[in-house]
N, C-alpha and C positions, 0 to 999 in steps of 0.2 A: 759834860762840858764840851762835847763835839762828837759827832758820829759821821764816819765816812765809809762808803761802800761802793762797789763796782757791780753794775748790772749789765747783762748781755742780752741782745735780741736773738731771734731765730737764725740770723745770718752771722752771729758771732761778733757783731759790732758792739763796741764798749761805750758805756754811759756811766758817769760818775755822779754820785750824790753826796752832799755833806751838809750838816747843820753846824751852827756855831752857837754855843751857849756860854753866857757869862752873866753875872749879876748886875752888869752895868753896860752902857753903850760906849763904844769907842768911836773916834771920829773917822769912820770908814769912808773910803773914796773908791769909786769905780774908775779904773784907769786903763786907757789904751796906751801902750808903750811901744812905739815903732822900733823896727830893727835899726841897728847901728848906733844905739845909745851907749855911752861910755859910763862905767861904774868904777867906784873905788871903795873897797870894803876894808875896814880898818878895825883892828883889835889892839888895845893899848899893850905895848910891850912887844909887838911883832910888826914886821914889815907889812905895809898895805898891799892888798891884792887889787890889781887893775885888770878889768876885762871889758870887752865890747860885745854887744849882743848881735846875734846873727838872725834871730827870729823875732817877729812882732809878738806882743803879749797882751792878753786881755785879762784883767785881774781885779780882785777886791784888795785894797791896800789900807794901811794905816800910815798917816804921815808922821814921821819922826822929825821932819823939818819941811818947810814948804816945797822944797825940791827933792826931798828924800822920802820916797814912798816905799814902804816895806810890804812885800806881797804876803797876804794871808791865804788867798785862794786864787788860782789862775790857770790859764792854758796858753799854749803857743800855737803857731800856725801849723805845726807838725802833729798836733793832737796829743802832746805831752801835757799832763796836768800836775799841779802841785797844791798840796793842802797842808797848812800848819795847824796842828791840834795841840791843845794844852797838855803839858807834861811837867807838872811842878817839880818832880824829882829829878829833872835833867841835871846831869853832872858829867861833863865831858873832859877830854884831855886838855888841860890848860898849859902844860909845859912840855909834855912828851911829844914833841914833833921836831922836825928838822929845822933848826934855826935859820938855815940858808934859804928856806922857802917862805914866800909870803903866805900869811894865813887868811882864810875866809871867815868872816864873822857869820855865825849860824843864822843870824837874823837876815842875812842877805842871800840865803840859799835859794829863795824864790827867783830872784832876778838872775842869779848865776846859773841855775839849772834850766829854767824856761828860756832864757836868752841864748843859750849856747848848744842845747842838746835836743835831739829828736826822739830818743827812746830811753827807757829806764836802763837798758843795758849800757848805753853810753854814759849815763849819769853814774851808774855803779862803777864803771871802769875809771871815770875821772875822779871820783871820790877816793879811790884807792891810792891816789897820788897827791891829793890836795888836802893839806891840814885844815881842819875846821875847828874853830874855838868858840866857846860860849862867852858872851860879854854881858855885863850888867846893863840893863835897859832903863834909862831915866824915866821914860813914859810909863813904865810899869813899876815905878817906885824902887828901881835898882835890882829887880828880880833878874836872875842869871839865865836869860833866854829860856824861859820855861816851856819849851815846845818840843815835839817830835813831828816828823813829816812823812806823808805818804804821797807817792807819785805813781801815776798810771800812764800808759801810752795806749795808742789806738788799737794795738794788737791784744790788749787786755793784760799785758804784763804789768806787774806791780811790785814796788819795793817800799820798805819803811826805813827811814833814817832816824836813828835814835842815839841819844847820849845818856849813858847810865853807868854808874860805878866808875867814873873817870875814864871811860872808853867810848869810842864811837863805833856803832854797829850799823851795818847795812844788811837788812834782811830781805830775802825774797818773800813776797806776800802771796801765798797760794790761794787765799780766800778773798783777797781784794778788800778787806775790811780793816778799819782802824778806829779806835776810840781813844782812851787816855790810859792812865796807869792801871795795873803794873806794867812791867816791860812787855813788849810785843810777843816775845817768845813764850811768856807765861800764858798769854791769851790763847795762843795756838795749842799749848798743852791742855788748857782748861776745856777746850772743845771736845776732848776725849771723854768728858763727863756727860756729853749730850749725844752720844751715838744712838740713843733710842729715838731721837726726834725724826718725825716724818710728817708730811702734810696730808696724810691719809687719815681721816677720822676713823676711830674704832668706837662706834656708837652703840654697839650692843654687846651684852655679856650675860653669862649665866653664873649665878652664885648659888650652889646647891640646886634646889628646885626653883629658885627665883630667877626669872628672866627680866633683865633690866635694859633700858634703852635711853639714850639721850633724846630730849625733846626737840633739839635743833642741831645744827652743824657747828663745828669749831672746836671740838674737843682735842683735835690734834695739837693745838697751841697751848694746852694746859701745862705742858712741861717747860715752856719758855720762861726764863726769869722775868719777873714783873717789875723789878726795880729799875730806876733810871741811873743806877751806878754804871761806871765804865764797864765793869765785868758783865753786868746784865745786858747792856746795850750791845756789846760785842757779839754775844751769842745770838741776840735777836737779829742783829744786822746780818750775820752769817746765814741765819735761817731765811730771812726775807730775800736776800740776794740769791739764795739757792732755789727757792720754791716759787717766787713770784712768776706769774705767767709770762712767757717770753713773747713779746710782740714782734711783728714782722716788719712794720714800717717805722722809720725813725721817730716821727711825731708821736705815734702810738707808744713807742718805747719810752719817750720822755714823760708821757702821761702816766704810764705804769710806774716809772721811777718816782714821779711826784707822789703817787699814792703810797709807795713804799716809804718815802721819807716822812710822810705824815705820821708814821708810827714813832718818830723820834722828835716830833714837834712838842715843845714843852711850854705851857703857859706859865705866866708869873704866879708864884705862890704855891705851886704844886708840892714843892719841898723847900724847906727853909733850914739853912745850916747855921746854927748859932755861933759856930766857930768863925764865920766870915765868908766861907766859900770862895770859889774862884782861884784857889791856890796862889793867892797873892797877885794874880793877873789884874784884878780890879784896881790896884793901887794907881793913883793918878788919874783915874777916869771918873766921869760924872755919873751919878745915879739918875740924872734927869730932873726935870722940873718938879718941884714939890717933894723930892725925896728928902728924908730926914734920918740921920743915924746910919748905921751900917746897912748895906744892901746885901742880903744874904740869899735871895731867891734867884737861882739861875733860870734863865729862860732862853728860848731860841731867838736870838737877835736876827738871824737871817738864815736862809736855806739856799743852797746853790745846786743846780742841775747842769751837767756838762755833757754835751754831745761831742765826743772826741773825734768822730769821723767828719762831721760837718763844722767843727770848731765853733760851736755855739755855747753860750753861757746864759742860763736863765737864773734870775734872782728874785727872791721874795723876802721882804722884811717882816718884822714882827707886826708892824702897823698895817700890813697889806694882806689881802686874801689871794691875790693873783701874782703869777710870775711875769716878769718882764724879760724879754729875750734880747740878747746882744749877739751880733754876728761878727766874728773876728775878721772874716773875709771882707765884708763890707767896710768895716772900720779901717782896714789896712789901706784902702784907697784914699783915706783922708790924709795920710802922710805923717802929720805932726802928732805930738802927744796930746791926748784928750783926757780930762779929769772932771768928775762931778761927784758931789756927795751921794752916798748910798741912800740917804734919807729922802732924796728926790723921788724914790720909788714908793714911799709910804702912801698907802691908800690910792695908788694909781690903778684906775679901772674906768671902763666906759660907764656912762650913765644909763642904766637899764631902763629907767622910766622914759628917757628921751628916745631910746631905741623903740620901745613899745608904742610910744605916741606916733612914731613915724611908720609903724606897721599898717598894713591894709586891713580894713574891717571886713569880716566875712560877709558874703552876699546875704542880703536880707536881714542883717543885724540892725 
């Protein structure tokens, strides 16, 4: 239901990749949000929290109202990234907070963090003093903000914000990876079951008097979990982030990251959950034209690659084969807020036939 990871190049520069899987399409919007925007976050029964952004934001959002865009994925001008991932078991502190303080709705964490902070350390410090509450979301059929969140900054520092068992936890994320349930701390413990993993093939072995050998390469990955469960994807993401070749140039690093994220790209129909799937997040969304009955096959709706150093966001939709790049620095010059449907990127590509027709013919051809 979502995989996020952090990749570094040979110079230590950080790049973030994430996929988003659901059994339905949400009305995603790509949004540039300039600095200086005022927000009001409200949870029923508590005082509203008002804040104003300091940094411009480039993001993938879901509109809860025409002028109320909730950030699912984004980065700010300082290289801080934010990703919301499905976590249906979310259960945070609904009443155990100081009533004298205004509460932040968890669904507004994206604009609150990206708009005001430059590093994960600043976010972690601010969250220690800011009550955050889960609220029922009408667009998700009343689900109680079923997400947890991972943030990275351009130094490669990473944290996970999670609501579980009636408490809010902010974890340092030493592997830069996040998927879905169980709790993040469980995933870190589970990595202890994979200490045998290495990217070095052991392709020859002798059993008694019999010498055997692999006919090709790749045996090193035999111990990786094969399933698309959250648990399996977490281990695979940690493996690929650890062992993928470290590129030296930023564009090469993004290409490497794109190849890494291909390992988490899920076509429709690969697994079908008769229970309904999606953890209730599909409620209120459309299965698309021609869909009939429950939609239970999760697929990769879109994939995002983020260059934290150069503040670039690359996006690819399910209907597209290519990434489209957005440069936050260039967009900041526009000044005002800019919004367009993510679906604009579907099948966006140059016409290869037209390019070939314009090419020169070889001499003597």
